[in-house]
C-alpha positions as a Python dict, from the first residue, in 0.01 Angstrom:
ca = {
    (1, 'V'): (0, 0, 0),
    (2, 'P'): (359, 117, -44),
    (3, 'M'): (517, -230, -11),
    (4, 'R'): (613, -479, -279),
    (5, 'D'): (357, -753, -343),
    (6, 'Y'): (555, -1075, -376),
    (7, 'A'): (238, -1272, -456),
    (8, 'L'): (142, -1069, -764),
    (9, 'A'): (95, -1302, -1062),
    (10, 'A'): (251, -1050, -1301),
    (11, 'D'): (574, -1080, -1100),
    (12, 'G'): (570, -1460, -1079),
    (13, 'G'): (335, -1541, -790),
    (14, 'M'): (133, -1859, -851),
    (15, 'V'): (-146, -2056, -688),
    (16, 'Y'): (-22, -2394, -567),
    (17, 'G'): (-312, -2628, -644),
    (18, 'E'): (-222, -2915, -409),
    (19, 'L'): (-305, -2705, -103),
    (20, 'T'): (-592, -2496, -248),
    (21, 'W'): (-962, -2575, -214),
    (22, 'S'): (-1306, -2472, -96),
    (23, 'F'): (-1445, -2673, 197),
    (24, 'H'): (-1808, -2684, 80),
    (25, 'D'): (-1762, -2725, -290),
    (26, 'M'): (-1473, -2870, -485),
    (27, 'H'): (-1591, -2668, -788),
    (28, 'A'): (-1549, -2301, -707),
    (29, 'A'): (-1746, -2049, -911),
    (30, 'S'): (-1420, -1889, -1030),
    (31, 'F'): (-1048, -1954, -1027),
    (32, 'P'): (-837, -1896, -713),
    (33, 'E'): (-566, -1741, -935),
    (34, 'L'): (-776, -1422, -935),
    (35, 'V'): (-649, -1344, -581),
    (36, 'L'): (-303, -1279, -731),
    (37, 'D'): (-431, -1030, -991),
    (38, 'D'): (-427, -655, -935),
    (39, 'D'): (-764, -617, -1115),
    (40, 'T'): (-1018, -579, -835),
    (41, 'R'): (-1326, -471, -1031),
    (42, 'A'): (-1660, -581, -882),
    (43, 'G'): (-1706, -954, -944),
    (44, 'H'): (-1341, -1015, -1041),
    (45, 'C'): (-1270, -1239, -739),
    (46, 'W'): (-1224, -1598, -630),
    (47, 'S'): (-1581, -1690, -554),
    (48, 'F'): (-1671, -2013, -375),
    (49, 'S'): (-1972, -2164, -200),
    (50, 'G'): (-1978, -2142, 177),
    (51, 'S'): (-1738, -1953, 395),
    (52, 'R'): (-1433, -2179, 435),
    (53, 'A'): (-1149, -2230, 192),
    (54, 'Q'): (-776, -2200, 156),
    (55, 'V'): (-548, -2083, -120),
    (56, 'A'): (-178, -2170, -137),
    (57, 'I'): (51, -1909, -288),
    (58, 'S'): (393, -1989, -428),
    (59, 'L'): (619, -1684, -432),
    (60, 'P'): (875, -1626, -711),
    (61, 'E'): (1149, -1605, -446),
    (62, 'F'): (1197, -1683, -78),
    (63, 'I'): (1126, -1386, 151),
    (64, 'Y'): (1106, -1294, 517),
    (65, 'P'): (732, -1214, 526),
    (66, 'T'): (623, -915, 735),
    (67, 'H'): (265, -829, 631),
    (68, 'V'): (-38, -956, 438),
    (69, 'T'): (-286, -727, 264),
    (70, 'I'): (-643, -821, 176),
    (71, 'D'): (-834, -623, -87),
    (72, 'H'): (-1211, -623, -122),
    (73, 'I'): (-1443, -389, -307),
    (74, 'P'): (-1593, -104, -102),
    (75, 'G'): (-1907, -199, 88),
    (76, 'A'): (-2099, 82, -83),
    (77, 'I'): (-2070, -87, -424),
    (78, 'A'): (-2084, -452, -312),
    (79, 'A'): (-2406, -636, -401),
    (80, 'D'): (-2357, -848, -85),
    (81, 'I'): (-2087, -727, 156),
    (82, 'G'): (-2150, -1046, 355),
    (83, 'Q'): (-1939, -1224, 91),
    (84, 'A'): (-1625, -1054, 221),
    (85, 'P'): (-1388, -1287, 406),
    (86, 'R'): (-1389, -1225, 781),
    (87, 'R'): (-1147, -1432, 991),
    (88, 'M'): (-833, -1552, 814),
    (89, 'V'): (-508, -1724, 901),
    (90, 'L'): (-184, -1696, 706),
    (91, 'W'): (38, -2006, 721),
    (92, 'G'): (394, -2040, 598),
    (93, 'V'): (560, -2361, 484),
    (94, 'V'): (890, -2414, 665),
    (95, 'D'): (1123, -2536, 394),
    (96, 'G'): (1484, -2648, 395),
    (97, 'A'): (1690, -2826, 658),
    (98, 'A'): (1823, -2506, 822),
    (99, 'N'): (1475, -2352, 851),
    (100, 'R'): (1328, -2676, 988),
    (101, 'K'): (1601, -2702, 1251),
    (102, 'R'): (1551, -2340, 1367),
    (103, 'Y'): (1175, -2396, 1374),
    (104, 'Q'): (1205, -2718, 1579),
    (105, 'N'): (1432, -2538, 1831),
    (106, 'K'): (1166, -2269, 1885),
    (107, 'L'): (862, -2497, 1854),
    (108, 'D'): (740, -2469, 2214),
    (109, 'D'): (746, -2086, 2204),
    (110, 'I'): (577, -2077, 1864),
    (111, 'R'): (298, -2315, 1966),
    (112, 'A'): (240, -2123, 2291),
    (113, 'N'): (148, -1817, 2083),
    (114, 'N'): (-62, -2009, 1828),
    (115, 'T'): (-421, -1893, 1877),
    (116, 'L'): (-587, -2178, 1688),
    (117, 'G'): (-472, -2479, 1885),
    (118, 'R'): (-353, -2655, 1566),
    (119, 'D'): (-26, -2640, 1379),
    (120, 'H'): (-137, -2659, 1015),
    (121, 'P'): (-419, -2549, 784),
    (122, 'P'): (-712, -2790, 735),
    (123, 'L'): (-584, -2920, 401),
    (124, 'T'): (-225, -3038, 412),
    (125, 'K'): (-1, -3303, 259),
    (126, 'D'): (261, -3532, 409),
    (127, 'G'): (602, -3376, 447),
    (128, 'Y'): (482, -3016, 486),
    (129, 'L'): (575, -2833, 806),
    (130, 'F'): (363, -2521, 868),
    (131, 'I'): (393, -2217, 1092),
    (132, 'Q'): (105, -1983, 1173),
    (133, 'L'): (225, -1641, 1059),
    (134, 'S'): (-85, -1432, 1130),
    (135, 'N'): (-445, -1462, 1248),
    (136, 'F'): (-659, -1159, 1162),
    (137, 'V'): (-1005, -1020, 1081),
    (138, 'Y'): (-1094, -825, 768),
    (139, 'N'): (-1331, -554, 895),
    (140, 'I'): (-1618, -459, 661),
    (141, 'T'): (-1707, -157, 877),
    (142, 'N'): (-1360, -7, 824),
    (143, 'T'): (-1363, 284, 579),
    (144, 'R'): (-1064, 128, 402),
    (145, 'N'): (-1139, -166, 174),
    (146, 'V'): (-767, -250, 143),
    (147, 'Q'): (-644, -367, 484),
    (148, 'T'): (-290, -467, 586),
    (149, 'F'): (-206, -696, 878),
    (150, 'A'): (132, -751, 1042),
    (151, 'L'): (269, -1097, 1106),
    (152, 'R'): (314, -1224, 1460),
    (153, 'D'): (573, -1025, 1656),
    (154, 'D'): (723, -1338, 1812),
    (155, 'L'): (822, -1465, 1466),
    (156, 'R'): (1057, -1172, 1411),
    (157, 'D'): (1311, -1349, 1629),
    (158, 'P'): (1649, -1336, 1449),
    (159, 'E'): (1726, -1688, 1572),
    (160, 'L'): (1419, -1818, 1387),
    (161, 'D'): (1517, -1642, 1060),
    (162, 'L'): (1219, -1777, 862),
    (163, 'N'): (1269, -1764, 487),
    (164, 'I'): (935, -1854, 321),
    (165, 'G'): (846, -1936, -40),
    (166, 'L'): (504, -2104, -2),
    (167, 'L'): (214, -1964, 201),
    (168, 'V'): (-146, -2069, 264),
    (169, 'L'): (-425, -1822, 329),
    (170, 'E'): (-704, -1998, 519),
    (171, 'V'): (-1045, -1828, 509),
    (172, 'V'): (-1211, -1935, 834),
    (173, 'D'): (-1545, -1760, 774),
    (174, 'N'): (-1713, -1466, 601),
    (175, 'W'): (-1957, -1192, 706),
    (176, 'G'): (-2272, -1405, 677),
    (177, 'S'): (-2333, -1485, 311),
    (178, 'D'): (-2382, -1829, 155),
    (179, 'S'): (-2075, -1768, -63),
    (180, 'T'): (-1745, -1585, -34),
    (181, 'C'): (-1543, -1359, -267),
    (182, 'V'): (-1172, -1307, -211),
    (183, 'Y'): (-1051, -1025, -435),
    (184, 'R'): (-679, -989, -379),
    (185, 'V'): (-413, -1123, -145),
    (186, 'R'): (-79, -942, -122),
    (187, 'I'): (225, -1076, 58),
    (188, 'H'): (493, -831, 175),
    (189, 'G'): (839, -887, 312),
}
């Protein structure tokens, strides 16, 4: 993927624990920080019970996000390809007075294009204002195990001018396994 990964741990990306968890099991089988590592060997993933979770990613700088990339190991070498995440939603935290004001001015348009019918990820805290940046499906039948998804077109409005430093990747479900492995999440902008 020929785009900078702003979430890469080696460049300062960090997991923000207050907004990170697995919905079935508060004790994941591995650490969510693995999604920010460029080592995607088989088994080197954030593994958790069930199929729902979310990981919050703090970027080393504020960016105008444009794409999200999800890495998984190729299906041919996966012991259980059903562990791959399937439907996901990328949320951004709207931070700062200027961003919040621009967001509030465009709120009706933004909500009209929100496919989930809710305006925040399942786990949130008071004082956080979220915007749904992307809603996508990682496809295990695709020949490419590294898949990139664009953010919503309507958010590229220059009047909105979203500058984001904290994102939440919500895993809505997987491909049918009792557990899920998320290998790598890349944020581009």
